C-alpha positions as CSV (number, residue, x, y, z in Angstrom):
1,X,-5.0,48.1,87.6
2,X,-8.7,48.9,86.7
3,X,-10.1,52.1,85.5
4,X,-12.9,54.0,87.3
5,X,-16.4,53.1,86.0
6,X,-16.9,56.6,85.1
7,X,-14.2,56.5,82.4
8,X,-15.3,53.7,80.5
9,X,-16.0,54.6,76.9
10,X,-19.8,54.2,76.2
11,X,-19.1,52.1,73.2
12,X,-17.6,49.7,75.6
13,X,-20.9,49.6,77.4
14,X,-22.8,49.0,74.1
15,X,-20.8,46.1,73.0
16,X,-21.5,44.5,76.4
17,X,-25.1,45.3,75.7
18,X,-25.1,43.8,72.2
19,X,-23.5,40.5,73.1
20,X,-25.5,39.9,76.7
21,X,-28.7,40.2,74.5
22,X,-27.9,38.4,71.6
23,X,-25.7,35.6,73.2
24,X,-22.6,35.6,70.7
25,X,-20.4,37.8,69.3
26,X,-21.3,37.0,65.5
27,X,-25.3,37.7,66.3
28,X,-24.1,41.1,68.0
29,X,-22.0,41.9,65.3
30,X,-25.3,41.5,62.6
31,X,-27.3,43.2,65.0
32,X,-25.2,46.3,65.3
33,X,-23.6,46.5,62.2
34,X,-19.9,46.3,63.7
35,X,-17.3,43.5,63.2
36,X,-17.0,40.5,65.3
37,X,-13.1,40.6,66.0
38,X,-13.8,44.5,66.9
39,X,-16.7,43.3,69.3
40,X,-14.3,40.8,70.6
41,X,-11.5,43.4,71.5
42,X,-14.3,45.6,73.2
43,X,-15.4,43.2,75.4
44,X,-12.0,41.9,76.3
45,X,-11.1,45.9,77.0
46,X,-14.2,46.6,79.2
47,X,-13.2,43.1,81.2
48,X,-9.8,44.4,81.5
49,X,-11.1,48.0,82.4
50,X,-13.3,46.6,85.1
51,X,-11.1,43.7,86.4
52,X,-13.9,41.0,86.0
53,X,-15.1,38.4,83.7
54,X,-18.6,39.1,81.9
55,X,-18.9,36.2,79.8
56,X,-18.0,32.8,79.9
57,X,-17.7,30.7,76.5
58,X,-19.9,27.8,75.9
59,X,-20.6,25.8,73.0
60,X,-23.4,28.3,71.4
61,X,-21.6,31.6,72.0
62,X,-21.5,33.6,75.2
63,X,-23.1,33.6,78.6
64,X,-23.3,36.1,81.1
65,X,-20.9,35.4,84.5
66,X,-22.9,36.1,87.9
67,X,-21.3,39.3,87.5
68,X,-21.9,39.9,84.0
69,X,-25.6,39.2,85.0
70,X,-25.6,41.7,88.2
71,X,-24.0,44.7,85.8
72,X,-26.4,44.2,83.0
73,X,-29.5,46.5,84.6
74,X,-26.8,49.1,85.1
75,X,-25.8,48.7,81.6
76,X,-29.5,48.8,80.3
77,X,-29.8,52.1,82.9
78,X,-26.9,53.7,80.7
79,X,-28.3,53.2,77.6
80,X,-31.4,54.3,78.8
81,X,-30.2,57.4,80.0
82,X,-28.1,58.0,76.8
83,X,-31.3,57.5,74.6
84,X,-32.9,60.1,76.5
85,X,-30.2,62.5,76.2
86,X,-30.5,62.3,72.6
87,X,-34.1,62.4,72.6
88,X,-33.9,65.9,74.3
89,X,-31.0,67.0,72.0
90,X,-32.9,66.1,69.0
91,X,-36.2,68.0,70.5
92,X,-34.7,71.2,70.3
93,X,-33.6,70.6,66.5
94,X,-36.0,73.2,64.7
95,X,-34.3,72.4,61.5
96,X,-36.3,71.0,58.6
97,X,-33.4,69.5,56.6
98,X,-31.6,67.0,57.9
99,X,-32.4,62.7,58.1
100,X,-35.4,61.1,59.5
101,X,-34.8,57.3,60.3
102,X,-37.8,55.2,59.7
103,X,-38.7,51.5,60.3
104,X,-41.5,49.6,59.2
105,X,-41.8,45.8,58.4
106,X,-40.6,44.1,55.6
107,X,-43.7,44.0,53.5
108,X,-44.4,47.5,54.1
109,X,-40.7,48.7,53.1
110,X,-40.7,46.7,50.0
111,X,-44.3,47.3,48.5
112,X,-46.3,50.1,50.0
113,X,-43.6,52.8,51.4
114,X,-41.4,53.1,48.2
115,X,-43.9,55.3,46.3
116,X,-44.8,57.5,49.5
117,X,-41.2,58.1,50.1
118,X,-40.1,58.9,46.6
119,X,-42.8,61.6,46.5
120,X,-41.7,63.0,49.8
121,X,-38.0,63.1,48.6
122,X,-39.3,65.3,45.6
123,X,-41.3,67.4,47.4
124,X,-38.8,67.8,50.6
125,X,-35.2,67.4,49.0
126,X,-33.5,68.8,52.4
127,X,-34.8,65.5,53.8
128,X,-32.7,62.3,54.1
129,X,-34.9,59.1,54.6
130,X,-33.2,56.2,56.1
131,X,-35.7,53.3,55.9
132,X,-35.1,50.2,58.2
133,X,-37.0,47.1,56.8
134,X,-37.1,45.0,59.7
135,X,-40.4,42.6,61.2
136,X,-38.5,43.2,64.4
137,X,-39.3,46.1,67.0
138,X,-37.0,49.1,66.6
139,X,-36.7,50.8,69.7
140,X,-37.9,54.6,69.6
141,X,-36.8,55.1,72.8
142,X,-33.0,54.6,71.9
143,X,-33.1,56.1,68.7
144,X,-33.0,53.2,66.9
145,X,-35.5,54.7,64.6
146,X,-37.2,58.2,64.8
147,X,-40.7,57.0,63.4
148,X,-42.3,53.9,63.2
149,X,-44.9,52.3,61.0
150,X,-46.4,49.2,62.8
151,X,-49.5,46.7,62.4
152,X,-50.1,46.9,66.4
153,X,-50.4,49.8,68.8
154,X,-47.2,50.0,70.5
155,X,-47.7,49.9,74.3
156,X,-44.6,51.9,75.4
157,X,-44.9,55.0,77.4
158,X,-44.1,58.5,75.9
159,X,-45.1,57.4,72.3
160,X,-47.1,59.4,70.2
161,X,-49.5,57.1,68.2
162,X,-51.9,57.5,65.5
163,X,-54.2,54.9,63.4
164,X,-54.0,56.0,60.1
165,X,-55.5,52.7,58.0
166,X,-56.9,49.1,58.1
167,X,-55.3,47.1,55.4
168,X,-57.6,44.4,54.0
169,X,-56.3,41.2,53.3
170,X,-56.7,38.7,50.3
171,X,-56.3,35.3,48.9
172,X,-54.4,35.5,46.0
173,X,-52.0,33.0,43.3
174,X,-50.4,33.4,40.1
175,X,-52.2,33.2,37.1
176,X,-49.5,31.1,35.9
177,X,-50.3,28.7,38.8
178,X,-54.1,29.0,38.4
179,X,-54.0,28.1,34.7
180,X,-52.1,25.0,35.6
181,X,-54.2,23.6,38.2
182,X,-57.7,25.1,37.9
183,X,-59.4,28.0,39.7
184,X,-61.3,26.8,42.9
185,X,-65.1,27.2,43.0
186,X,-65.4,26.3,46.6
187,X,-63.5,26.3,50.1
188,X,-62.7,22.5,49.7
189,X,-61.3,23.6,46.3
190,X,-58.8,26.3,47.6
191,X,-57.7,24.3,50.4
192,X,-56.6,21.3,47.8
193,X,-54.2,23.7,46.3
194,X,-51.0,24.3,47.2
195,X,-50.1,26.9,49.9
196,X,-47.3,29.3,50.6
197,X,-47.3,29.7,54.5
198,X,-45.0,30.7,57.5
199,X,-42.1,28.9,58.8
200,X,-42.1,29.2,62.9
201,X,-44.9,32.0,62.5
202,X,-47.9,30.6,63.4
203,X,-50.2,33.7,62.6
204,X,-51.6,32.4,59.4
205,X,-52.3,29.0,61.2
206,X,-54.4,30.5,63.9
207,X,-56.4,32.5,61.5
208,X,-57.0,29.8,59.2
209,X,-58.3,27.8,61.8
210,X,-60.7,30.6,63.5
211,X,-62.3,30.5,60.0
212,X,-62.9,26.6,60.4
213,X,-60.0,25.2,58.7
214,X,-58.1,22.8,60.1
215,X,-54.6,23.3,59.0
216,X,-51.1,22.6,60.7
217,X,-47.5,23.8,59.5
218,X,-47.2,20.5,57.3
219,X,-50.1,21.7,55.1
220,X,-47.9,24.6,53.6
221,X,-45.5,22.8,51.3
222,X,-43.6,26.0,51.0
223,X,-42.6,27.8,54.3
224,X,-40.8,30.9,55.0
225,X,-41.0,33.5,57.8
226,X,-39.8,36.5,55.3
227,X,-43.0,38.1,54.1
228,X,-41.1,39.4,51.2
229,X,-40.1,36.2,50.2
230,X,-43.8,34.6,50.8
231,X,-45.4,37.2,48.3
232,X,-42.6,36.4,45.9
233,X,-43.1,32.7,46.3
234,X,-46.7,33.1,45.4
235,X,-46.0,35.5,42.3
236,X,-43.8,32.8,41.1
237,X,-46.3,30.1,40.9
238,X,-45.3,28.5,44.1
239,X,-49.4,28.4,45.8
240,X,-51.8,30.2,47.4
241,X,-51.0,32.9,49.9
242,X,-52.6,35.7,51.9
243,X,-51.3,39.4,51.2
244,X,-52.5,43.0,51.8
245,X,-55.1,43.8,49.1
246,X,-53.2,47.0,48.0
247,X,-50.1,44.6,47.3
248,X,-52.1,42.1,45.4
249,X,-54.5,44.2,43.5
250,X,-51.9,46.2,42.2
251,X,-49.8,43.0,41.0
252,X,-50.8,41.6,37.4
253,X,-49.2,38.6,38.2
254,X,-51.7,37.5,40.6
255,X,-55.3,36.6,40.8
256,X,-57.7,37.1,43.9
257,X,-59.4,34.0,44.9
258,X,-62.5,33.8,47.0
259,X,-63.2,37.6,47.4
260,X,-66.5,36.8,49.1
261,X,-64.5,34.7,52.0
262,X,-63.9,37.2,55.0
263,X,-60.7,38.1,56.5
264,X,-59.2,40.3,59.1
265,X,-57.7,43.5,58.2
266,X,-54.4,44.3,59.2
267,X,-54.3,47.8,61.2
268,X,-51.7,50.7,60.4
269,X,-50.1,52.4,63.1
270,X,-47.3,55.5,63.1
271,X,-45.7,55.9,66.4
272,X,-42.9,58.4,67.4
273,X,-41.6,59.6,70.6
274,X,-43.4,62.7,72.0
275,X,-40.0,64.4,72.0
276,X,-39.4,64.3,68.4
277,X,-43.2,64.9,67.5
278,X,-42.6,68.7,66.9
279,X,-39.4,68.4,64.9
280,X,-40.2,69.9,61.7
281,X,-38.6,67.2,59.4
282,X,-40.1,64.6,62.1
283,X,-43.3,66.3,61.6
284,X,-43.5,66.4,57.9
285,X,-42.4,63.2,57.2
286,X,-45.3,61.9,59.9
287,X,-47.6,64.0,57.7
288,X,-46.5,62.2,54.3
289,X,-47.0,58.8,55.8
290,X,-49.9,59.4,57.3
291,X,-51.3,60.9,54.1
292,X,-50.0,58.3,51.9
293,X,-51.1,55.2,54.2
294,X,-54.6,56.6,54.4
């Protein structure tokens, strides 16, 4: 016997969405912070409740059945409605004390935001900060974060955005590495050195090609898509890398190379849902970020 759809626990719908979007119980568990057995039980419960099969197992995980695929838009609409309800309720919160959830890239979270957030904690002891260090785009519509620090201008509707800075980039290598191989005087010397690059992310390759440097993935003998690990590899003497000047100039372990070489800057944007912009504690964190980043 199936239960009416209106009596479904919202957590079951969330489990369905997580597995549908990630393709496996293990990936959904990592994405949600839940356990794989719990998600497995939730999927079994929702299938039993609805009297249908939502997923079909295959070699790499779980795939939606035709019925599951047909139900996906309705589940997404439920999530959006729940997010809107949460935003409306949060917008009515006039308290200065409480929690603000912030998301930023791994590099910003590791090397730029800590002193800003430490200063904010000193000045506003009633505000608790949750920092999500992630290079994926947490969705502000679903309250996955209250404020986002982005290196691009978000295009979502109902968002308040502010361009607070442009972070210039520089080319760096560890002094220990340069003492061993010598300091480059020309671009040819620079390109003859070891470089630390990205693995699947091609942004650095495209930027170097635009500068007239015909490099490929094989040019980089150390590769990682984790930008914090990328910087640590440079600091350790693994080769030449590109980093924000605000980070590189503050690090005594590295030296900036070819400072006259023109490089693009990274724009820094703050983003918040318009329903939360006037919540006092959110506004206070927004102000502290805008001041610290600019």
